FIZATOR-793903 format. One record per residue (C-alpha): x, y negated, z negated; residue number from 1; residue in one letter. Coordinates in steps of 0.02 Angstrom, whole numbers. Layout:
@px->X, py->Y, pz->Z, seq->NUM, type->A
...
% end
This chain:
@px->16, py->-6, pz->-5, seq->1, type->M
@px->87, py->-186, pz->59, seq->2, type->S
@px->100, py->-315, pz->-79, seq->3, type->E
@px->-20, py->-422, pz->-15, seq->4, type->E
@px->-170, py->-260, pz->-63, seq->5, type->I
@px->-74, py->-260, pz->-244, seq->6, type->Q
@px->-97, py->-434, pz->-301, seq->7, type->Q
@px->-279, py->-447, pz->-301, seq->8, type->T
@px->-345, py->-582, pz->-356, seq->9, type->V
@px->-547, py->-574, pz->-407, seq->10, type->I
@px->-661, py->-738, pz->-450, seq->11, type->G
@px->-777, py->-764, pz->-573, seq->12, type->T
@px->-887, py->-872, pz->-683, seq->13, type->R
@px->-856, py->-897, pz->-838, seq->14, type->G
@px->-1012, py->-823, pz->-926, seq->15, type->S
@px->-1037, py->-661, pz->-1038, seq->16, type->D
@px->-1115, py->-607, pz->-912, seq->17, type->L
@px->-1028, py->-638, pz->-764, seq->18, type->A
@px->-840, py->-554, pz->-889, seq->19, type->L
@px->-942, py->-404, pz->-890, seq->20, type->V
@px->-953, py->-386, pz->-737, seq->21, type->Q
@px->-791, py->-461, pz->-685, seq->22, type->A
@px->-735, py->-313, pz->-793, seq->23, type->A
@px->-841, py->-182, pz->-699, seq->24, type->A
@px->-782, py->-223, pz->-555, seq->25, type->V
@px->-583, py->-242, pz->-630, seq->26, type->E
@px->-600, py->-51, pz->-652, seq->27, type->R
@px->-670, py->14, pz->-519, seq->28, type->T
@px->-546, py->-38, pz->-398, seq->29, type->L
@px->-417, py->-5, pz->-531, seq->30, type->S
@px->-500, py->195, pz->-514, seq->31, type->L
@px->-501, py->178, pz->-328, seq->32, type->A
@px->-339, py->109, pz->-312, seq->33, type->F
@px->-225, py->158, pz->-447, seq->34, type->P
@px->-72, py->36, pz->-397, seq->35, type->D
@px->-162, py->-86, pz->-378, seq->36, type->L
@px->-131, py->-264, pz->-478, seq->37, type->R
@px->-260, py->-401, pz->-519, seq->38, type->L
@px->-257, py->-530, pz->-562, seq->39, type->H
@px->-417, py->-635, pz->-657, seq->40, type->R
@px->-482, py->-830, pz->-611, seq->41, type->R
@px->-628, py->-889, pz->-698, seq->42, type->V
@px->-688, py->-1041, pz->-583, seq->43, type->I
@px->-853, py->-1123, pz->-643, seq->44, type->R
@px->-998, py->-1186, pz->-563, seq->45, type->T
@px->-1107, py->-1328, pz->-518, seq->46, type->T
@px->-1254, py->-1195, pz->-600, seq->47, type->G
@px->-1153, py->-1184, pz->-760, seq->48, type->D
@px->-1107, py->-1419, pz->-777, seq->49, type->R
@px->-1292, py->-1414, pz->-739, seq->50, type->R
@px->-1406, py->-1371, pz->-913, seq->51, type->T
@px->-1477, py->-1543, pz->-940, seq->52, type->D
@px->-1599, py->-1524, pz->-790, seq->53, type->V
@px->-1699, py->-1348, pz->-732, seq->54, type->A
@px->-1607, py->-1219, pz->-626, seq->55, type->L
@px->-1744, py->-1228, pz->-454, seq->56, type->K
@px->-1685, py->-1427, pz->-458, seq->57, type->D
@px->-1489, py->-1430, pz->-508, seq->58, type->V
@px->-1453, py->-1419, pz->-289, seq->59, type->A
@px->-1565, py->-1564, pz->-280, seq->60, type->K
@px->-1470, py->-1657, pz->-431, seq->61, type->A
@px->-1317, py->-1621, pz->-332, seq->62, type->E
@px->-1365, py->-1664, pz->-169, seq->63, type->G
@px->-1319, py->-1471, pz->-104, seq->64, type->T
@px->-1383, py->-1356, pz->-2, seq->65, type->D
@px->-1275, py->-1240, pz->-67, seq->66, type->K
@px->-1283, py->-1082, pz->-175, seq->67, type->G
@px->-1299, py->-1167, pz->-368, seq->68, type->I
@px->-1192, py->-1009, pz->-475, seq->69, type->F
@px->-1083, py->-976, pz->-285, seq->70, type->T
@px->-1023, py->-1149, pz->-220, seq->71, type->K
@px->-855, py->-1172, pz->-318, seq->72, type->E
@px->-814, py->-983, pz->-290, seq->73, type->L
@px->-832, py->-979, pz->-112, seq->74, type->E
@px->-707, py->-1160, pz->-87, seq->75, type->E
@px->-593, py->-1058, pz->-189, seq->76, type->A
@px->-624, py->-918, pz->-71, seq->77, type->L
@px->-563, py->-1036, pz->71, seq->78, type->R
@px->-433, py->-1100, pz->-22, seq->79, type->A
@px->-359, py->-925, pz->-35, seq->80, type->D
@px->-372, py->-947, pz->-244, seq->81, type->E
@px->-453, py->-777, pz->-245, seq->82, type->I
@px->-486, py->-657, pz->-127, seq->83, type->D
@px->-648, py->-551, pz->-192, seq->84, type->I
@px->-778, py->-639, pz->-276, seq->85, type->A
@px->-890, py->-576, pz->-414, seq->86, type->V
@px->-1099, py->-640, pz->-423, seq->87, type->H
@px->-1252, py->-583, pz->-470, seq->88, type->S
@px->-1323, py->-553, pz->-294, seq->89, type->L
@px->-1498, py->-607, pz->-345, seq->90, type->K
@px->-1387, py->-755, pz->-334, seq->91, type->D
@px->-1346, py->-801, pz->-197, seq->92, type->V
@px->-1423, py->-876, pz->-57, seq->93, type->P
@px->-1464, py->-765, pz->76, seq->94, type->T
@px->-1368, py->-867, pz->226, seq->95, type->I
@px->-1215, py->-911, pz->167, seq->96, type->I
@px->-1063, py->-977, pz->243, seq->97, type->D
@px->-1012, py->-885, pz->395, seq->98, type->E
@px->-837, py->-886, pz->368, seq->99, type->D
@px->-886, py->-766, pz->215, seq->100, type->F
@px->-956, py->-604, pz->202, seq->101, type->E
@px->-1064, py->-506, pz->53, seq->102, type->I
@px->-933, py->-337, pz->88, seq->103, type->A
@px->-988, py->-240, pz->-23, seq->104, type->G
@px->-1084, py->-205, pz->-215, seq->105, type->V
@px->-1047, py->-83, pz->-339, seq->106, type->L
@px->-1206, py->24, pz->-413, seq->107, type->A
@px->-1368, py->-43, pz->-465, seq->108, type->R
@px->-1413, py->-66, pz->-612, seq->109, type->A
@px->-1573, py->-48, pz->-676, seq->110, type->P
@px->-1696, py->-179, pz->-558, seq->111, type->I
@px->-1834, py->-228, pz->-689, seq->112, type->R
@px->-1860, py->-363, pz->-806, seq->113, type->D
@px->-1862, py->-370, pz->-979, seq->114, type->V
@px->-2019, py->-466, pz->-1071, seq->115, type->L
@px->-1896, py->-488, pz->-1248, seq->116, type->V
@px->-2034, py->-578, pz->-1380, seq->117, type->S
@px->-2038, py->-587, pz->-1570, seq->118, type->R
@px->-2172, py->-470, pz->-1601, seq->119, type->N
@px->-2212, py->-307, pz->-1513, seq->120, type->S
@px->-2304, py->-268, pz->-1386, seq->121, type->G
@px->-2249, py->-308, pz->-1247, seq->122, type->G
@px->-2328, py->-435, pz->-1099, seq->123, type->L
@px->-2516, py->-369, pz->-1168, seq->124, type->D
@px->-2486, py->-406, pz->-1367, seq->125, type->G
@px->-2457, py->-596, pz->-1305, seq->126, type->L
@px->-2561, py->-693, pz->-1372, seq->127, type->A
@px->-2655, py->-825, pz->-1271, seq->128, type->S
@px->-2574, py->-986, pz->-1269, seq->129, type->G
@px->-2393, py->-897, pz->-1294, seq->130, type->S
@px->-2234, py->-1014, pz->-1250, seq->131, type->V
@px->-2162, py->-895, pz->-1106, seq->132, type->V
@px->-1989, py->-980, pz->-1066, seq->133, type->G
@px->-1888, py->-909, pz->-903, seq->134, type->T
@px->-1798, py->-1043, pz->-753, seq->135, type->S
@px->-1850, py->-917, pz->-611, seq->136, type->A
@px->-1996, py->-996, pz->-505, seq->137, type->V
@px->-2043, py->-808, pz->-451, seq->138, type->R
@px->-2057, py->-738, pz->-629, seq->139, type->R
@px->-2149, py->-906, pz->-658, seq->140, type->A
@px->-2273, py->-899, pz->-514, seq->141, type->K
@px->-2310, py->-695, pz->-546, seq->142, type->Q
@px->-2326, py->-723, pz->-765, seq->143, type->L
@px->-2437, py->-859, pz->-719, seq->144, type->Q
@px->-2548, py->-789, pz->-574, seq->145, type->W
@px->-2533, py->-595, pz->-699, seq->146, type->L
@px->-2567, py->-702, pz->-872, seq->147, type->R
@px->-2653, py->-912, pz->-804, seq->148, type->P
@px->-2678, py->-907, pz->-1007, seq->149, type->D
@px->-2516, py->-891, pz->-1075, seq->150, type->L
@px->-2378, py->-1068, pz->-1022, seq->151, type->K
@px->-2248, py->-1045, pz->-950, seq->152, type->V
@px->-2126, py->-1191, pz->-972, seq->153, type->V
@px->-1922, py->-1222, pz->-890, seq->154, type->D
@px->-1774, py->-1111, pz->-1012, seq->155, type->L
@px->-1616, py->-1124, pz->-960, seq->156, type->R
@px->-1445, py->-1058, pz->-1034, seq->157, type->G
@px->-1324, py->-926, pz->-1028, seq->158, type->N
@px->-1392, py->-741, pz->-1118, seq->159, type->V
@px->-1355, py->-739, pz->-1304, seq->160, type->P
@px->-1423, py->-941, pz->-1289, seq->161, type->T
@px->-1570, py->-885, pz->-1192, seq->162, type->R
@px->-1612, py->-768, pz->-1362, seq->163, type->L
@px->-1549, py->-908, pz->-1483, seq->164, type->R
@px->-1681, py->-1016, pz->-1421, seq->165, type->K
@px->-1800, py->-865, pz->-1438, seq->166, type->L
@px->-1779, py->-820, pz->-1628, seq->167, type->T
@px->-1752, py->-1033, pz->-1675, seq->168, type->E
@px->-1958, py->-1017, pz->-1613, seq->169, type->G
@px->-1945, py->-1122, pz->-1463, seq->170, type->A
@px->-2053, py->-998, pz->-1373, seq->171, type->Y
@px->-2127, py->-869, pz->-1398, seq->172, type->D
@px->-2050, py->-759, pz->-1283, seq->173, type->A
@px->-1948, py->-769, pz->-1130, seq->174, type->I
@px->-1914, py->-669, pz->-964, seq->175, type->L
@px->-1728, py->-577, pz->-949, seq->176, type->L
@px->-1651, py->-447, pz->-800, seq->177, type->A
@px->-1635, py->-271, pz->-871, seq->178, type->E
@px->-1480, py->-272, pz->-795, seq->179, type->A
@px->-1397, py->-413, pz->-881, seq->180, type->G
@px->-1449, py->-367, pz->-1042, seq->181, type->L
@px->-1395, py->-187, pz->-1022, seq->182, type->T
@px->-1262, py->-257, pz->-958, seq->183, type->R
@px->-1221, py->-355, pz->-1114, seq->184, type->L
@px->-1254, py->-189, pz->-1241, seq->185, type->G
@px->-1422, py->-200, pz->-1289, seq->186, type->Y
@px->-1541, py->-66, pz->-1259, seq->187, type->R
@px->-1722, py->-80, pz->-1196, seq->188, type->M
@px->-1815, py->48, pz->-1354, seq->189, type->S
@px->-1719, py->-30, pz->-1460, seq->190, type->L
@px->-1760, py->-192, pz->-1567, seq->191, type->P
@px->-1607, py->-314, pz->-1604, seq->192, type->V
@px->-1591, py->-426, pz->-1751, seq->193, type->T
@px->-1532, py->-608, pz->-1708, seq->194, type->I
@px->-1524, py->-772, pz->-1839, seq->195, type->G
@px->-1625, py->-657, pz->-1957, seq->196, type->G
@px->-1775, py->-637, pz->-1818, seq->197, type->A
@px->-1801, py->-462, pz->-1738, seq->198, type->T
@px->-1811, py->-451, pz->-1558, seq->199, type->L
@px->-1911, py->-326, pz->-1463, seq->200, type->H
@px->-1878, py->-280, pz->-1266, seq->201, type->F
@px->-2018, py->-256, pz->-1152, seq->202, type->A
@px->-1959, py->-192, pz->-1001, seq->203, type->P
@px->-2098, py->-249, pz->-856, seq->204, type->L
@px->-2118, py->-89, pz->-695, seq->205, type->A
@px->-2035, py->-130, pz->-538, seq->206, type->E
@px->-2192, py->-89, pz->-451, seq->207, type->D
@px->-2299, py->-227, pz->-564, seq->208, type->F
@px->-2201, py->-382, pz->-620, seq->209, type->F
@px->-2098, py->-362, pz->-444, seq->210, type->Y
@px->-1904, py->-408, pz->-449, seq->211, type->P
@px->-1806, py->-535, pz->-362, seq->212, type->A
@px->-1701, py->-480, pz->-204, seq->213, type->A
@px->-1520, py->-430, pz->-240, seq->214, type->G
@px->-1598, py->-395, pz->-440, seq->215, type->Q
@px->-1480, py->-285, pz->-536, seq->216, type->G
@px->-1332, py->-296, pz->-394, seq->217, type->A
@px->-1156, py->-328, pz->-398, seq->218, type->I
@px->-1119, py->-436, pz->-235, seq->219, type->G
@px->-907, py->-443, pz->-168, seq->220, type->L
@px->-885, py->-561, pz->-63, seq->221, type->E
@px->-736, py->-609, pz->36, seq->222, type->I
@px->-652, py->-674, pz->194, seq->223, type->R
@px->-719, py->-645, pz->340, seq->224, type->K
@px->-577, py->-573, pz->431, seq->225, type->G
@px->-500, py->-522, pz->278, seq->226, type->D
@px->-454, py->-334, pz->291, seq->227, type->E
@px->-336, py->-327, pz->153, seq->228, type->A
@px->-497, py->-386, pz->38, seq->229, type->A
@px->-643, py->-281, pz->142, seq->230, type->A
@px->-524, py->-107, pz->136, seq->231, type->A
@px->-543, py->-152, pz->-71, seq->232, type->L
@px->-704, py->-200, pz->-66, seq->233, type->V
@px->-746, py->-25, pz->45, seq->234, type->G
@px->-659, py->56, pz->-37, seq->235, type->G
@px->-802, py->23, pz->-214, seq->236, type->I
@px->-924, py->-17, pz->-104, seq->237, type->R
@px->-1105, py->106, pz->-193, seq->238, type->D
@px->-1181, py->158, pz->9, seq->239, type->A
@px->-1367, py->156, pz->-90, seq->240, type->S
@px->-1363, py->24, pz->-148, seq->241, type->T
@px->-1289, py->-88, pz->-7, seq->242, type->F
@px->-1436, py->12, pz->98, seq->243, type->V
@px->-1583, py->-70, pz->-8, seq->244, type->R
@px->-1493, py->-249, pz->-58, seq->245, type->V
@px->-1474, py->-287, pz->146, seq->246, type->R
@px->-1656, py->-243, pz->165, seq->247, type->A
@px->-1701, py->-376, pz->27, seq->248, type->E
@px->-1587, py->-492, pz->89, seq->249, type->R
@px->-1667, py->-484, pz->260, seq->250, type->E
@px->-1804, py->-509, pz->224, seq->251, type->F
@px->-1789, py->-668, pz->120, seq->252, type->L
@px->-1683, py->-737, pz->290, seq->253, type->R
@px->-1849, py->-712, pz->379, seq->254, type->L
@px->-1929, py->-785, pz->245, seq->255, type->L
@px->-1859, py->-899, pz->273, seq->256, type->E
@px->-1815, py->-876, pz->61, seq->257, type->G
@px->-1684, py->-917, pz->-30, seq->258, type->G
@px->-1634, py->-876, pz->-244, seq->259, type->C
@px->-1774, py->-1001, pz->-305, seq->260, type->S
@px->-1911, py->-929, pz->-191, seq->261, type->T
@px->-2046, py->-867, pz->-284, seq->262, type->P
@px->-2032, py->-666, pz->-167, seq->263, type->V
@px->-2060, py->-537, pz->-283, seq->264, type->G
@px->-1965, py->-378, pz->-164, seq->265, type->V
@px->-1888, py->-190, pz->-200, seq->266, type->Y
@px->-1848, py->-39, pz->-152, seq->267, type->S
@px->-1826, py->152, pz->-141, seq->268, type->V
@px->-1701, py->253, pz->-61, seq->269, type->Y
@px->-1731, py->402, pz->-52, seq->270, type->H
@px->-1614, py->536, pz->64, seq->271, type->G
@px->-1640, py->419, pz->221, seq->272, type->D
@px->-1808, py->341, pz->166, seq->273, type->M
@px->-1812, py->163, pz->104, seq->274, type->L
@px->-1980, py->116, pz->49, seq->275, type->Q
@px->-1997, py->-71, pz->15, seq->276, type->M
@px->-2164, py->-168, pz->-80, seq->277, type->D
@px->-2170, py->-373, pz->-54, seq->278, type->A
@px->-2246, py->-500, pz->-148, seq->279, type->R
@px->-2254, py->-671, pz->-90, seq->280, type->V
@px->-2311, py->-819, pz->-178, seq->281, type->F
@px->-2388, py->-1003, pz->-84, seq->282, type->P
@px->-2291, py->-1154, pz->-172, seq->283, type->E
@px->-2456, py->-1211, pz->-230, seq->284, type->Q
@px->-2530, py->-1076, pz->-328, seq->285, type->G
@px->-2662, py->-909, pz->-287, seq->286, type->G
@px->-2639, py->-754, pz->-272, seq->287, type->E
@px->-2486, py->-694, pz->-188, seq->288, type->P
@px->-2474, py->-627, pz->8, seq->289, type->A
@px->-2416, py->-435, pz->-6, seq->290, type->T
@px->-2338, py->-299, pz->113, seq->291, type->A
@px->-2257, py->-109, pz->115, seq->292, type->K
@px->-2146, py->-24, pz->241, seq->293, type->A
@px->-2037, py->83, pz->270, seq->294, type->H
@px->-1936, py->182, pz->381, seq->295, type->G
@px->-1731, py->250, pz->424, seq->296, type->S
@px->-1673, py->76, pz->492, seq->297, type->D
@px->-1658, py->-58, pz->326, seq->298, type->P
@px->-1652, py->-208, pz->447, seq->299, type->L
@px->-1800, py->-147, pz->517, seq->300, type->K
@px->-1881, py->-117, pz->366, seq->301, type->V
@px->-1867, py->-263, pz->321, seq->302, type->A
@px->-1916, py->-335, pz->471, seq->303, type->R
@px->-2095, py->-237, pz->450, seq->304, type->Q
@px->-2110, py->-295, pz->295, seq->305, type->L
@px->-2120, py->-463, pz->346, seq->306, type->F
@px->-2207, py->-431, pz->505, seq->307, type->E
@px->-2345, py->-341, pz->383, seq->308, type->S
@px->-2385, py->-489, pz->225, seq->309, type->L
@px->-2546, py->-526, pz->228, seq->310, type->A
% end
């Protein structure tokens, strides 16, 4: 292996979850390429810095059309400061700069959303008027559709910060991704005590509460044409997950949607057959458009899903 390949710089955000994901990538690379020498570079992104406005409004506040959690990592890729950028794939815009590519993903974690509350009983156990925090437009729209009697408010911060805000009584419940909670060591079957308060986890089935495109997947972005980085990512790419997330992101592209668009979509891949379901919410509220599709070609299934929305 050449010296260029042996010295590889991994770029990541600095949140607890991002660092856990970067460590997972590094472990997987080290197992596949024992002689590889890795260095980690932590990069603060616009989304990390701008916690003073709602997540959906950060890009507008910054006057940018770039991904608020990816822009600075891509700048580091362009400058040859890092070789592989590690992302939560659901945070990556559907269309990225032509100089880059999502070359692979690790095996996917659970894709469900989780209702975390100070009382047990899950979604059905929330009293009318309960305050639920989330930063995702998709989660907010879906929750308002399922439970219009609840009050949905904005929630910012990393996972530990959001859990702390819940224990302090700012919310009755919050919505988080199961993947992030699991990667941080939380077990969905057990309550957790934080600051003297007991929190309960209630995962929401993906066929009931549709997840985001790419949810639960760690995406690996490289410079297009970087053969050394492509070989490394190709050596650890999880093929089944890659099929699923390519289809989910292609569906978003056809919708001209992005990571802040209120769209829920999930896929199941068995053998060579892909099943997809989608729920697209109108910006002004109301009933979502829905669709189902299946087939063996992920991009064709995504198009079929798009064309069958009703």
